All heavy atoms as TSV, in Angstrom:
chain	resi	resn	atom	element	x	y	z
A	1	MET	N	N	86.370	117.613	109.569
A	1	MET	CA	C	85.373	116.573	109.352
A	1	MET	C	C	85.761	115.726	108.144
A	1	MET	O	O	86.271	116.213	107.151
A	1	MET	CB	C	84.001	117.203	109.149
A	1	MET	CG	C	82.901	116.205	109.010
A	1	MET	SD	S	81.327	116.987	109.368
A	1	MET	CE	C	80.271	115.635	109.039
A	2	SER	N	N	85.482	114.454	108.212
A	2	SER	CA	C	85.834	113.505	107.166
A	2	SER	C	C	84.817	113.530	106.022
A	2	SER	O	O	83.645	113.808	106.215
A	2	SER	CB	C	85.885	112.102	107.778
A	2	SER	OG	O	85.966	111.121	106.792
A	3	ASP	N	N	85.283	113.201	104.825
A	3	ASP	CA	C	84.389	113.051	103.680
A	3	ASP	C	C	83.836	111.634	103.561
A	3	ASP	O	O	83.126	111.324	102.616
A	3	ASP	CB	C	85.129	113.406	102.386
A	3	ASP	CG	C	85.434	114.891	102.297
A	3	ASP	OD1	O	84.712	115.691	102.926
A	3	ASP	OD2	O	86.387	115.249	101.586
A	4	LEU	N	N	84.188	110.773	104.483
A	4	LEU	CA	C	83.721	109.385	104.450
A	4	LEU	C	C	82.259	109.314	104.852
A	4	LEU	O	O	81.775	110.127	105.639
A	4	LEU	CB	C	84.558	108.525	105.395
A	4	LEU	CG	C	86.052	108.452	105.076
A	4	LEU	CD1	C	86.787	107.719	106.183
A	4	LEU	CD2	C	86.286	107.778	103.743
A	5	THR	N	N	81.562	108.335	104.308
A	5	THR	CA	C	80.153	108.147	104.629
A	5	THR	C	C	79.928	106.743	105.173
A	5	THR	O	O	80.690	105.815	104.890
A	5	THR	CB	C	79.266	108.348	103.383
A	5	THR	OG1	O	79.670	107.422	102.372
A	5	THR	CG2	C	79.393	109.759	102.848
A	6	ILE	N	N	78.879	106.588	105.947
A	6	ILE	CA	C	78.532	105.279	106.501
A	6	ILE	C	C	78.160	104.342	105.359
A	6	ILE	O	O	77.451	104.719	104.434
A	6	ILE	CB	C	77.385	105.412	107.515
A	6	ILE	CG1	C	77.883	106.187	108.727
A	6	ILE	CG2	C	76.844	104.044	107.924
A	6	ILE	CD1	C	76.828	106.489	109.754
A	7	GLY	N	N	78.682	103.121	105.414
A	7	GLY	CA	C	78.427	102.118	104.385
A	7	GLY	C	C	79.434	102.141	103.250
A	7	GLY	O	O	79.461	101.231	102.423
A	8	GLN	N	N	80.279	103.148	103.213
A	8	GLN	CA	C	81.263	103.287	102.134
A	8	GLN	C	C	82.352	102.223	102.251
A	8	GLN	O	O	82.816	101.904	103.341
A	8	GLN	CB	C	81.882	104.684	102.228
A	8	GLN	CG	C	82.836	105.040	101.139
A	8	GLN	CD	C	83.301	106.486	101.290
A	8	GLN	OE1	O	83.337	107.034	102.383
A	8	GLN	NE2	N	83.643	107.097	100.189
A	9	ARG	N	N	82.760	101.664	101.111
A	9	ARG	CA	C	83.878	100.715	101.082
A	9	ARG	C	C	85.174	101.502	101.244
A	9	ARG	O	O	85.403	102.500	100.563
A	9	ARG	CB	C	83.910	99.958	99.761
A	9	ARG	CG	C	82.755	99.019	99.548
A	9	ARG	CD	C	82.850	97.742	100.356
A	9	ARG	NE	N	84.005	96.965	99.939
A	9	ARG	CZ	C	84.589	96.049	100.705
A	9	ARG	NH1	N	84.140	95.786	101.905
A	9	ARG	NH2	N	85.629	95.376	100.272
A	10	VAL	N	N	86.012	101.052	102.170
A	10	VAL	CA	C	87.255	101.758	102.465
A	10	VAL	C	C	88.401	100.771	102.644
A	10	VAL	O	O	88.196	99.562	102.771
A	10	VAL	CB	C	87.118	102.620	103.739
A	10	VAL	CG1	C	86.086	103.717	103.568
A	10	VAL	CG2	C	86.800	101.776	104.961
A	11	TYR	N	N	89.598	101.322	102.647
A	11	TYR	CA	C	90.778	100.592	103.099
A	11	TYR	C	C	91.453	101.451	104.140
A	11	TYR	O	O	91.272	102.670	104.164
A	11	TYR	CB	C	91.717	100.226	101.943
A	11	TYR	CG	C	92.415	101.388	101.297
A	11	TYR	CD1	C	93.724	101.724	101.636
A	11	TYR	CD2	C	91.777	102.163	100.321
A	11	TYR	CE1	C	94.371	102.794	101.027
A	11	TYR	CE2	C	92.415	103.220	99.714
A	11	TYR	CZ	C	93.712	103.532	100.072
A	11	TYR	OH	O	94.350	104.596	99.477
A	12	VAL	N	N	92.205	100.831	105.042
A	12	VAL	CA	C	92.884	101.591	106.077
A	12	VAL	C	C	94.389	101.543	105.868
A	12	VAL	O	O	94.938	100.566	105.356
A	12	VAL	CB	C	92.523	101.100	107.497
A	12	VAL	CG1	C	91.063	101.353	107.809
A	12	VAL	CG2	C	92.878	99.650	107.694
A	13	LEU	N	N	95.033	102.627	106.251
A	13	LEU	CA	C	96.483	102.725	106.226
A	13	LEU	C	C	96.970	102.302	107.609
A	13	LEU	O	O	96.941	103.081	108.554
A	13	LEU	CB	C	96.903	104.163	105.917
A	13	LEU	CG	C	96.316	104.755	104.645
A	13	LEU	CD1	C	96.640	106.236	104.551
A	13	LEU	CD2	C	96.829	104.010	103.438
A	14	ASP	N	N	97.363	101.046	107.730
A	14	ASP	CA	C	97.752	100.471	109.013
A	14	ASP	C	C	99.022	99.661	108.802
A	14	ASP	O	O	99.001	98.616	108.137
A	14	ASP	CB	C	96.614	99.599	109.542
A	14	ASP	CG	C	96.893	99.013	110.910
A	14	ASP	OD1	O	98.024	98.535	111.149
A	14	ASP	OD2	O	95.975	99.005	111.743
A	15	GLN	N	N	100.129	100.150	109.346
A	15	GLN	CA	C	101.421	99.500	109.139
A	15	GLN	C	C	101.426	98.059	109.662
A	15	GLN	O	O	102.019	97.173	109.061
A	15	GLN	CB	C	102.543	100.304	109.807
A	15	GLN	CG	C	103.932	99.785	109.490
A	15	GLN	CD	C	104.263	99.814	108.017
A	15	GLN	OE1	O	103.867	100.737	107.302
A	15	GLN	NE2	N	104.981	98.822	107.542
A	16	GLY	N	N	100.739	97.815	110.767
A	16	GLY	CA	C	100.688	96.463	111.314
A	16	GLY	C	C	100.003	95.485	110.374
A	16	GLY	O	O	100.485	94.360	110.176
A	17	LEU	N	N	98.895	95.907	109.763
A	17	LEU	CA	C	98.209	95.037	108.802
A	17	LEU	C	C	99.063	94.823	107.555
A	17	LEU	O	O	99.096	93.726	106.994
A	17	LEU	CB	C	96.849	95.621	108.425
A	17	LEU	CG	C	95.810	95.689	109.550
A	17	LEU	CD1	C	94.519	96.331	109.058
A	17	LEU	CD2	C	95.542	94.309	110.126
A	18	ALA	N	N	99.783	95.857	107.127
A	18	ALA	CA	C	100.667	95.728	105.964
A	18	ALA	C	C	101.792	94.736	106.260
A	18	ALA	O	O	102.139	93.902	105.410
A	18	ALA	CB	C	101.233	97.090	105.582
A	19	GLU	N	N	102.354	94.804	107.455
A	19	GLU	CA	C	103.420	93.868	107.831
A	19	GLU	C	C	102.894	92.440	107.887
A	19	GLU	O	O	103.579	91.500	107.470
A	19	GLU	CB	C	104.036	94.277	109.161
A	19	GLU	CG	C	104.870	95.536	109.052
A	19	GLU	CD	C	105.419	96.004	110.374
A	19	GLU	OE1	O	105.492	95.211	111.330
A	19	GLU	OE2	O	105.787	97.193	110.451
A	20	LEU	N	N	101.687	92.264	108.390
A	20	LEU	CA	C	101.090	90.934	108.440
A	20	LEU	C	C	100.902	90.364	107.030
A	20	LEU	O	O	101.200	89.190	106.781
A	20	LEU	CB	C	99.752	90.976	109.185
A	20	LEU	CG	C	99.030	89.651	109.365
A	20	LEU	CD1	C	99.901	88.647	110.096
A	20	LEU	CD2	C	97.737	89.875	110.114
A	21	ARG	N	N	100.439	91.201	106.082
A	21	ARG	CA	C	100.309	90.727	104.698
A	21	ARG	C	C	101.666	90.327	104.138
A	21	ARG	O	O	101.789	89.311	103.441
A	21	ARG	CB	C	99.674	91.815	103.816
A	21	ARG	CG	C	98.196	92.001	104.049
A	21	ARG	CD	C	97.536	92.883	103.012
A	21	ARG	NE	N	98.157	94.178	102.820
A	21	ARG	CZ	C	97.942	95.262	103.570
A	21	ARG	NH1	N	97.113	95.187	104.596
A	21	ARG	NH2	N	98.536	96.400	103.303
A	22	SER	N	N	102.703	91.092	104.445
A	22	SER	CA	C	104.047	90.784	103.963
A	22	SER	C	C	104.551	89.450	104.532
A	22	SER	O	O	105.125	88.629	103.817
A	22	SER	CB	C	105.000	91.922	104.343
A	22	SER	OG	O	106.306	91.624	103.962
A	23	ILE	N	N	104.319	89.232	105.807
A	23	ILE	CA	C	104.721	87.969	106.448
A	23	ILE	C	C	103.981	86.798	105.816
A	23	ILE	O	O	104.570	85.755	105.521
A	23	ILE	CB	C	104.458	88.037	107.969
A	23	ILE	CG1	C	105.427	89.017	108.620
A	23	ILE	CG2	C	104.560	86.655	108.604
A	23	ILE	CD1	C	105.074	89.386	110.047
A	24	MET	N	N	102.686	86.970	105.591
A	24	MET	CA	C	101.889	85.893	104.988
A	24	MET	C	C	102.366	85.594	103.566
A	24	MET	O	O	102.440	84.428	103.163
A	24	MET	CB	C	100.414	86.271	105.002
A	24	MET	CG	C	99.817	86.303	106.403
A	24	MET	SD	S	98.163	87.018	106.499
A	24	MET	CE	C	97.218	85.879	105.531
A	25	LEU	N	N	102.731	86.625	102.804
A	25	LEU	CA	C	103.243	86.430	101.452
A	25	LEU	C	C	104.545	85.642	101.482
A	25	LEU	O	O	104.723	84.686	100.720
A	25	LEU	CB	C	103.439	87.783	100.761
A	25	LEU	CG	C	104.084	87.742	99.383
A	25	LEU	CD1	C	103.235	86.946	98.401
A	25	LEU	CD2	C	104.301	89.167	98.865
A	26	ARG	N	N	105.441	86.021	102.377
A	26	ARG	CA	C	106.726	85.304	102.478
A	26	ARG	C	C	106.515	83.860	102.921
A	26	ARG	O	O	107.196	82.951	102.442
A	26	ARG	CB	C	107.663	86.023	103.438
A	26	ARG	CG	C	108.231	87.303	102.882
A	26	ARG	CD	C	109.402	87.832	103.700
A	26	ARG	NE	N	109.143	87.933	105.126
A	26	ARG	CZ	C	108.671	89.013	105.740
A	26	ARG	NH1	N	108.373	90.083	105.044
A	26	ARG	NH2	N	108.495	89.013	107.040
A	27	ALA	N	N	105.583	83.636	103.829
A	27	ALA	CA	C	105.363	82.290	104.368
A	27	ALA	C	C	104.685	81.360	103.372
A	27	ALA	O	O	104.983	80.168	103.326
A	27	ALA	CB	C	104.527	82.377	105.649
A	28	THR	N	N	103.765	81.907	102.567
A	28	THR	CA	C	102.986	81.042	101.677
A	28	THR	C	C	103.410	81.127	100.218
A	28	THR	O	O	103.089	80.245	99.433
A	28	THR	CB	C	101.493	81.403	101.742
A	28	THR	OG1	O	101.301	82.727	101.235
A	28	THR	CG2	C	100.960	81.315	103.162
A	29	GLY	N	N	104.083	82.213	99.844
A	29	GLY	CA	C	104.476	82.394	98.454
A	29	GLY	C	C	103.358	82.914	97.565
A	29	GLY	O	O	103.541	83.081	96.366
A	30	SER	N	N	102.196	83.165	98.150
A	30	SER	CA	C	101.095	83.715	97.365
A	30	SER	C	C	100.526	84.946	98.069
A	30	SER	O	O	100.609	85.073	99.292
A	30	SER	CB	C	99.995	82.676	97.147
A	30	SER	OG	O	99.456	82.258	98.367
A	31	GLN	N	N	99.946	85.816	97.274
A	31	GLN	CA	C	99.394	87.057	97.808
A	31	GLN	C	C	98.163	86.756	98.679
A	31	GLN	O	O	97.218	86.136	98.208
A	31	GLN	CB	C	99.002	87.973	96.647
A	31	GLN	CG	C	98.637	89.366	97.055
A	31	GLN	CD	C	99.818	90.156	97.593
A	31	GLN	OE1	O	100.947	89.989	97.171
A	31	GLN	NE2	N	99.553	91.001	98.543
A	32	PRO	N	N	98.171	87.168	99.942
A	32	PRO	CA	C	97.003	86.920	100.790
A	32	PRO	C	C	95.845	87.843	100.418
A	32	PRO	O	O	96.038	88.885	99.789
A	32	PRO	CB	C	97.516	87.239	102.197
A	32	PRO	CG	C	98.620	88.208	101.976
A	32	PRO	CD	C	99.242	87.845	100.656
A	33	LYS	N	N	94.643	87.460	100.825
A	33	LYS	CA	C	93.485	88.330	100.646
A	33	LYS	C	C	93.721	89.615	101.437
A	33	LYS	O	O	94.355	89.582	102.500
A	33	LYS	CB	C	92.216	87.640	101.151
A	33	LYS	CG	C	91.787	86.468	100.299
A	33	LYS	CD	C	90.658	85.666	100.890
A	33	LYS	CE	C	89.493	86.464	101.358
A	33	LYS	NZ	N	88.346	85.643	101.785
A	34	PRO	N	N	93.233	90.742	100.949
A	34	PRO	CA	C	93.410	91.992	101.694
A	34	PRO	C	C	92.812	91.898	103.099
A	34	PRO	O	O	91.696	91.424	103.264
A	34	PRO	CB	C	92.652	93.023	100.854
A	34	PRO	CG	C	92.577	92.437	99.487
A	34	PRO	CD	C	92.519	90.950	99.684
A	35	ASN	N	N	93.576	92.326	104.086
A	35	ASN	CA	C	93.080	92.337	105.463
A	35	ASN	C	C	92.785	93.765	105.926
A	35	ASN	O	O	92.536	93.993	107.097
A	35	ASN	CB	C	94.079	91.669	106.410
A	35	ASN	CG	C	95.408	92.398	106.473
A	35	ASN	OD1	O	95.671	93.318	105.721
A	35	ASN	ND2	N	96.275	91.961	107.370
A	36	HIS	N	N	92.824	94.707	105.004
A	36	HIS	CA	C	92.645	96.111	105.364
A	36	HIS	C	C	91.481	96.769	104.612
A	36	HIS	O	O	91.368	97.971	104.568
A	36	HIS	CB	C	93.943	96.884	105.122
A	36	HIS	CG	C	94.399	96.895	103.687
A	36	HIS	ND1	N	94.660	95.749	102.970
A	36	HIS	CD2	C	94.615	97.921	102.847
A	36	HIS	CE1	C	95.025	96.079	101.744
A	36	HIS	NE2	N	95.003	97.395	101.642
A	37	HIS	N	N	90.604	95.949	104.034
A	37	HIS	CA	C	89.413	96.437	103.318
A	37	HIS	C	C	88.172	96.179	104.166
A	37	HIS	O	O	88.080	95.158	104.839
A	37	HIS	CB	C	89.221	95.705	101.995
A	37	HIS	CG	C	90.286	95.976	101.005
A	37	HIS	ND1	N	90.286	95.398	99.759
A	37	HIS	CD2	C	91.396	96.758	101.041
A	37	HIS	CE1	C	91.341	95.806	99.074
A	37	HIS	NE2	N	92.026	96.625	99.836
A	38	GLY	N	N	87.214	97.087	104.090
A	38	GLY	CA	C	85.969	96.885	104.816
A	38	GLY	C	C	84.978	97.992	104.536
A	38	GLY	O	O	85.154	98.787	103.608
A	39	ASN	N	N	83.953	98.029	105.348
A	39	ASN	CA	C	82.913	99.048	105.230
A	39	ASN	C	C	83.000	100.009	106.403
A	39	ASN	O	O	83.254	99.593	107.534
A	39	ASN	CB	C	81.525	98.407	105.227
A	39	ASN	CG	C	81.288	97.585	103.989
A	39	ASN	OD1	O	81.563	98.018	102.893
A	39	ASN	ND2	N	80.793	96.378	104.184
A	40	ASN	N	N	82.775	101.270	106.121
A	40	ASN	CA	C	82.715	102.270	107.165
A	40	ASN	C	C	81.367	102.119	107.869
A	40	ASN	O	O	80.331	102.466	107.311
A	40	ASN	CB	C	82.881	103.661	106.562
A	40	ASN	CG	C	82.926	104.726	107.602
A	40	ASN	OD1	O	83.150	104.456	108.768
A	40	ASN	ND2	N	82.704	105.952	107.190
A	41	ALA	N	N	81.378	101.585	109.079
A	41	ALA	CA	C	80.137	101.267	109.781
A	41	ALA	C	C	79.575	102.448	110.571
A	41	ALA	O	O	78.366	102.607	110.654
A	41	ALA	CB	C	80.358	100.094	110.731
A	42	GLU	N	N	80.455	103.242	111.154
A	42	GLU	CA	C	80.002	104.348	111.995
A	42	GLU	C	C	80.985	105.500	111.920
A	42	GLU	O	O	82.175	105.295	111.659
A	42	GLU	CB	C	79.872	103.907	113.455
A	42	GLU	CG	C	78.831	102.833	113.688
A	42	GLU	CD	C	78.704	102.456	115.149
A	42	GLU	OE1	O	78.998	103.290	116.030
A	42	GLU	OE2	O	78.316	101.305	115.407
A	43	LEU	N	N	80.493	106.688	112.173
A	43	LEU	CA	C	81.319	107.891	112.294
A	43	LEU	C	C	81.158	108.424	113.712
A	43	LEU	O	O	80.034	108.547	114.205
A	43	LEU	CB	C	80.865	108.974	111.307
A	43	LEU	CG	C	80.984	108.647	109.828
A	43	LEU	CD1	C	80.266	109.700	109.000
A	43	LEU	CD2	C	82.440	108.564	109.424
A	44	TRP	N	N	82.267	108.743	114.372
A	44	TRP	CA	C	82.240	109.284	115.731
A	44	TRP	C	C	83.024	110.582	115.752
A	44	TRP	O	O	83.800	110.872	114.839
A	44	TRP	CB	C	82.874	108.316	116.713
A	44	TRP	CG	C	82.227	106.969	116.808
A	44	TRP	CD1	C	80.910	106.674	116.673
A	44	TRP	CD2	C	82.875	105.718	117.061
A	44	TRP	NE1	N	80.692	105.328	116.839
A	44	TRP	CE2	C	81.877	104.718	117.073
A	44	TRP	CE3	C	84.187	105.351	117.286
A	44	TRP	CZ2	C	82.162	103.379	117.308
A	44	TRP	CZ3	C	84.474	104.021	117.516
A	44	TRP	CH2	C	83.471	103.037	117.534
A	45	ASP	N	N	82.899	111.312	116.814
A	45	ASP	CA	C	83.696	112.532	117.030
A	45	ASP	C	C	83.605	113.484	115.847
A	45	ASP	O	O	84.624	113.958	115.343
A	45	ASP	CB	C	85.166	112.191	117.316
A	45	ASP	CG	C	85.350	111.212	118.456
A	45	ASP	OD1	O	84.575	111.300	119.425
A	45	ASP	OD2	O	86.257	110.367	118.373
A	46	GLU	N	N	82.378	113.746	115.410
A	46	GLU	CA	C	82.143	114.652	114.277
A	46	GLU	C	C	82.930	114.230	113.031
A	46	GLU	O	O	83.466	115.046	112.299
A	46	GLU	CB	C	82.469	116.087	114.669
A	46	GLU	CG	C	81.583	116.605	115.787
A	46	GLU	CD	C	81.902	118.020	116.193
A	46	GLU	OE1	O	82.819	118.637	115.635
A	46	GLU	OE2	O	81.210	118.515	117.099
A	47	GLY	N	N	83.008	112.911	112.823
A	47	GLY	CA	C	83.664	112.382	111.629
A	47	GLY	C	C	85.162	112.204	111.746
A	47	GLY	O	O	85.816	111.818	110.785
A	48	GLN	N	N	85.734	112.436	112.920
A	48	GLN	CA	C	87.175	112.298	113.102
A	48	GLN	C	C	87.605	110.855	113.363
A	48	GLN	O	O	88.771	110.503	113.195
A	48	GLN	CB	C	87.659	113.204	114.240
A	48	GLN	CG	C	87.435	114.672	113.961
A	48	GLN	CD	C	88.088	115.128	112.670
A	48	GLN	OE1	O	89.287	114.940	112.474
A	48	GLN	NE2	N	87.308	115.702	111.776
A	49	THR	N	N	86.671	110.010	113.780
A	49	THR	CA	C	86.932	108.598	114.051
A	49	THR	C	C	85.897	107.776	113.295
A	49	THR	O	O	84.727	108.141	113.250
A	49	THR	CB	C	86.832	108.305	115.564
A	49	THR	OG1	O	87.728	109.164	116.266
A	49	THR	CG2	C	87.173	106.850	115.860
A	50	VAL	N	N	86.354	106.670	112.712
A	50	VAL	CA	C	85.461	105.790	111.969
A	50	VAL	C	C	85.568	104.377	112.530
A	50	VAL	O	O	86.616	103.980	113.028
A	50	VAL	CB	C	85.784	105.781	110.451
A	50	VAL	CG1	C	85.543	107.139	109.856
A	50	VAL	CG2	C	87.210	105.347	110.182
A	51	LEU	N	N	84.479	103.642	112.475
A	51	LEU	CA	C	84.488	102.232	112.847
A	51	LEU	C	C	84.448	101.439	111.554
A	51	LEU	O	O	83.503	101.559	110.769
A	51	LEU	CB	C	83.288	101.867	113.721
A	51	LEU	CG	C	83.210	100.386	114.101
A	51	LEU	CD1	C	84.379	100.014	115.013
A	51	LEU	CD2	C	81.888	100.066	114.776
A	52	ILE	N	N	85.481	100.647	111.328
A	52	ILE	CA	C	85.589	99.844	110.114
A	52	ILE	C	C	85.179	98.412	110.420
A	52	ILE	O	O	85.727	97.781	111.324
A	52	ILE	CB	C	87.030	99.862	109.554
A	52	ILE	CG1	C	87.535	101.284	109.367
A	52	ILE	CG2	C	87.112	99.055	108.262
A	52	ILE	CD1	C	86.742	102.119	108.413
A	53	ASP	N	N	84.199	97.908	109.678
A	53	ASP	CA	C	83.842	96.484	109.697
A	53	ASP	C	C	84.645	95.825	108.581
A	53	ASP	O	O	84.327	95.981	107.400
A	53	ASP	CB	C	82.344	96.281	109.431
A	53	ASP	CG	C	81.484	96.541	110.646
A	53	ASP	OD1	O	82.000	96.460	111.765
A	53	ASP	OD2	O	80.291	96.816	110.464
A	54	PHE	N	N	85.702	95.116	108.964
A	54	PHE	CA	C	86.582	94.501	107.969
A	54	PHE	C	C	85.912	93.300	107.323
A	54	PHE	O	O	85.027	92.663	107.902
A	54	PHE	CB	C	87.906	94.090	108.620
A	54	PHE	CG	C	88.765	95.260	108.991
A	54	PHE	CD1	C	88.844	95.693	110.296
A	54	PHE	CD2	C	89.485	95.941	108.024
A	54	PHE	CE1	C	89.629	96.777	110.644
A	54	PHE	CE2	C	90.271	97.027	108.355
A	54	PHE	CZ	C	90.337	97.438	109.672
A	55	ASP	N	N	86.371	92.977	106.119
A	55	ASP	CA	C	85.811	91.866	105.359
A	55	ASP	C	C	85.963	90.522	106.067
A	55	ASP	O	O	85.208	89.596	105.812
A	55	ASP	CB	C	86.447	91.795	103.968
A	55	ASP	CG	C	86.066	92.974	103.087
A	55	ASP	OD1	O	85.097	93.692	103.420
A	55	ASP	OD2	O	86.744	93.180	102.064
A	56	ASP	N	N	86.967	90.412	106.964
A	56	ASP	CA	C	87.177	89.144	107.671
A	56	ASP	C	C	86.278	88.989	108.892
A	56	ASP	O	O	86.372	88.010	109.618
A	56	ASP	CB	C	88.644	88.986	108.063
A	56	ASP	CG	C	89.099	89.986	109.115
A	56	ASP	OD1	O	88.279	90.809	109.578
A	56	ASP	OD2	O	90.293	89.952	109.476
A	57	GLY	N	N	85.397	89.984	109.146
A	57	GLY	CA	C	84.476	89.902	110.263
A	57	GLY	C	C	84.906	90.696	111.483
A	57	GLY	O	O	84.120	90.897	112.399
A	58	ALA	N	N	86.148	91.151	111.516
A	58	ALA	CA	C	86.626	91.969	112.625
A	58	ALA	C	C	86.144	93.406	112.448
A	58	ALA	O	O	85.736	93.807	111.358
A	58	ALA	CB	C	88.152	91.934	112.681
A	59	ALA	N	N	86.191	94.168	113.518
A	59	ALA	CA	C	85.851	95.589	113.463
A	59	ALA	C	C	86.825	96.343	114.358
A	59	ALA	O	O	87.262	95.820	115.393
A	59	ALA	CB	C	84.425	95.828	113.918
A	60	ALA	N	N	87.156	97.566	113.954
A	60	ALA	CA	C	88.075	98.377	114.753
A	60	ALA	C	C	87.884	99.849	114.429
A	60	ALA	O	O	87.588	100.200	113.283
A	60	ALA	CB	C	89.523	97.968	114.472
A	61	PRO	N	N	88.069	100.709	115.441
A	61	PRO	CA	C	88.013	102.140	115.188
A	61	PRO	C	C	89.359	102.632	114.651
A	61	PRO	O	O	90.412	102.098	115.003
A	61	PRO	CB	C	87.733	102.725	116.570
A	61	PRO	CG	C	88.333	101.746	117.519
A	61	PRO	CD	C	88.194	100.401	116.863
A	62	TYR	N	N	89.303	103.623	113.778
A	62	TYR	CA	C	90.502	104.254	113.215
A	62	TYR	C	C	90.285	105.755	113.125
A	62	TYR	O	O	89.152	106.197	112.912
A	62	TYR	CB	C	90.782	103.736	111.790
A	62	TYR	CG	C	91.494	102.420	111.751
A	62	TYR	CD1	C	90.788	101.235	111.776
A	62	TYR	CD2	C	92.882	102.362	111.697
A	62	TYR	CE1	C	91.439	100.015	111.755
A	62	TYR	CE2	C	93.535	101.141	111.673
A	62	TYR	CZ	C	92.812	99.976	111.703
A	62	TYR	OH	O	93.462	98.782	111.687
A	63	PRO	N	N	91.358	106.523	113.229
A	63	PRO	CA	C	91.226	107.934	112.895
A	63	PRO	C	C	90.794	108.039	111.431
A	63	PRO	O	O	91.291	107.284	110.579
A	63	PRO	CB	C	92.636	108.488	113.087
A	63	PRO	CG	C	93.328	107.507	113.974
A	63	PRO	CD	C	92.709	106.169	113.669
A	64	ALA	N	N	89.886	108.945	111.134
A	64	ALA	CA	C	89.390	109.079	109.760
A	64	ALA	C	C	90.533	109.342	108.782
A	64	ALA	O	O	90.457	108.933	107.626
A	64	ALA	CB	C	88.349	110.189	109.690
A	65	ALA	N	N	91.596	109.963	109.234
A	65	ALA	CA	C	92.738	110.254	108.363
A	65	ALA	C	C	93.435	108.990	107.873
A	65	ALA	O	O	94.166	109.029	106.882
A	65	ALA	CB	C	93.737	111.152	109.089
A	66	GLN	N	N	93.205	107.862	108.539
A	66	GLN	CA	C	93.818	106.601	108.128
A	66	GLN	C	C	92.913	105.769	107.236
A	66	GLN	O	O	93.314	104.682	106.805
A	66	GLN	CB	C	94.213	105.776	109.353
A	66	GLN	CG	C	95.428	106.294	110.059
A	66	GLN	CD	C	95.817	105.386	111.204
A	66	GLN	OE1	O	95.689	105.755	112.352
A	66	GLN	NE2	N	96.268	104.189	110.881
A	67	ALA	N	N	91.734	106.234	106.935
A	67	ALA	CA	C	90.799	105.496	106.074
A	67	ALA	C	C	90.650	106.235	104.752
A	67	ALA	O	O	90.564	107.457	104.714
A	67	ALA	CB	C	89.447	105.363	106.757
A	68	ARG	N	N	90.650	105.467	103.673
A	68	ARG	CA	C	90.504	106.032	102.331
A	68	ARG	C	C	89.413	105.267	101.582
A	68	ARG	O	O	89.281	104.060	101.761
A	68	ARG	CB	C	91.799	105.888	101.525
A	68	ARG	CG	C	93.022	106.518	102.147
A	68	ARG	CD	C	93.001	108.028	101.959
A	68	ARG	NE	N	94.253	108.639	102.330
A	68	ARG	CZ	C	94.623	108.965	103.548
A	68	ARG	NH1	N	93.827	108.705	104.554
A	68	ARG	NH2	N	95.783	109.538	103.796
A	69	PRO	N	N	88.670	105.959	100.725
A	69	PRO	CA	C	87.691	105.242	99.905
A	69	PRO	C	C	88.378	104.189	99.039
A	69	PRO	O	O	89.389	104.475	98.391
A	69	PRO	CB	C	87.066	106.340	99.046
A	69	PRO	CG	C	87.304	107.595	99.813
A	69	PRO	CD	C	88.620	107.396	100.508
A	70	LEU	N	N	87.872	102.982	99.045
A	70	LEU	CA	C	88.470	101.897	98.265
A	70	LEU	C	C	88.414	102.204	96.777
A	70	LEU	O	O	89.336	101.861	96.040
A	70	LEU	CB	C	87.770	100.577	98.576
A	70	LEU	CG	C	88.384	99.318	97.971
A	70	LEU	CD1	C	89.846	99.168	98.361
A	70	LEU	CD2	C	87.602	98.102	98.408
A	71	ALA	N	N	87.382	102.879	96.331
A	71	ALA	CA	C	87.267	103.227	94.907
A	71	ALA	C	C	88.449	104.069	94.451
A	71	ALA	O	O	88.913	103.933	93.315
A	71	ALA	CB	C	85.960	103.967	94.651
A	72	ASP	N	N	88.986	104.926	95.332
A	72	ASP	CA	C	90.149	105.747	94.972
A	72	ASP	C	C	91.360	104.867	94.664
A	72	ASP	O	O	92.095	105.110	93.717
A	72	ASP	CB	C	90.511	106.715	96.092
A	72	ASP	CG	C	89.509	107.840	96.261
A	72	ASP	OD1	O	88.561	107.930	95.452
A	72	ASP	OD2	O	89.673	108.613	97.221
A	73	ALA	N	N	91.569	103.835	95.451
A	73	ALA	CA	C	92.702	102.930	95.238
A	73	ALA	C	C	92.525	102.136	93.962
A	73	ALA	O	O	93.467	101.923	93.203
A	73	ALA	CB	C	92.870	101.993	96.422
A	74	LEU	N	N	91.318	101.681	93.701
A	74	LEU	CA	C	91.055	100.878	92.521
A	74	LEU	C	C	91.169	101.724	91.254
A	74	LEU	O	O	91.622	101.242	90.219
A	74	LEU	CB	C	89.659	100.233	92.591
A	74	LEU	CG	C	89.467	99.270	93.769
A	74	LEU	CD1	C	88.025	98.784	93.811
A	74	LEU	CD2	C	90.429	98.106	93.695
A	75	ASP	N	N	90.800	103.000	91.331
A	75	ASP	CA	C	90.892	103.896	90.161
A	75	ASP	C	C	92.337	104.157	89.759
A	75	ASP	O	O	92.638	104.312	88.596
A	75	ASP	CB	C	90.229	105.243	90.462
A	75	ASP	CG	C	88.711	105.142	90.482
A	75	ASP	OD1	O	88.169	104.132	90.002
A	75	ASP	OD2	O	88.079	106.082	90.998
A	76	THR	N	N	93.266	104.167	90.726
A	76	THR	CA	C	94.657	104.490	90.405
A	76	THR	C	C	95.486	103.264	90.065
A	76	THR	O	O	96.603	103.388	89.590
A	76	THR	CB	C	95.324	105.213	91.597
A	76	THR	OG1	O	95.296	104.367	92.741
A	76	THR	CG2	C	94.622	106.528	91.883
A	77	ARG	N	N	94.955	102.065	90.279
A	77	ARG	CA	C	95.715	100.845	90.004
A	77	ARG	C	C	96.129	100.725	88.538
A	77	ARG	O	O	97.219	100.306	88.236
A	77	ARG	CB	C	94.886	99.632	90.364
A	77	ARG	CG	C	95.470	98.869	91.484
A	77	ARG	CD	C	94.727	97.606	91.683
A	77	ARG	NE	N	94.418	97.543	93.098
A	77	ARG	CZ	C	93.665	96.641	93.633
A	77	ARG	NH1	N	93.074	95.743	92.896
A	77	ARG	NH2	N	93.446	96.634	94.915
A	78	GLY	N	N	95.248	101.091	87.637
A	78	GLY	CA	C	95.529	100.909	86.224
A	78	GLY	C	C	96.390	102.014	85.621
A	78	GLY	O	O	96.916	101.867	84.546
A	79	SER	N	N	96.556	103.115	86.344
A	79	SER	CA	C	97.347	104.209	85.772
A	79	SER	C	C	98.797	104.098	86.176
A	79	SER	O	O	99.140	103.531	87.187
A	79	SER	CB	C	96.786	105.559	86.242
A	79	SER	OG	O	96.896	105.675	87.646
A	80	GLY	N	N	99.654	104.681	85.351
A	80	GLY	CA	C	101.067	104.720	85.693
A	80	GLY	C	C	101.795	103.712	84.982
A	80	GLY	O	O	102.438	102.874	84.966
């Protein structure tokens, strides 16, 4: 079962979205807005699947293992 909760801010580990950000950076020369951040809208399959409402208005289901709390990423940005 996932530790994610409904309404929680998350980011997803999605290679396709990462590649799209890389292409946009190369094409424009500036860092694009994150396309992998959103809210955890629903939990399915006893927490094994999550529905992410992305900030751009899209929504998609992901395995819970591919979603991480956004606060975790922001907490580690300043360290190292």
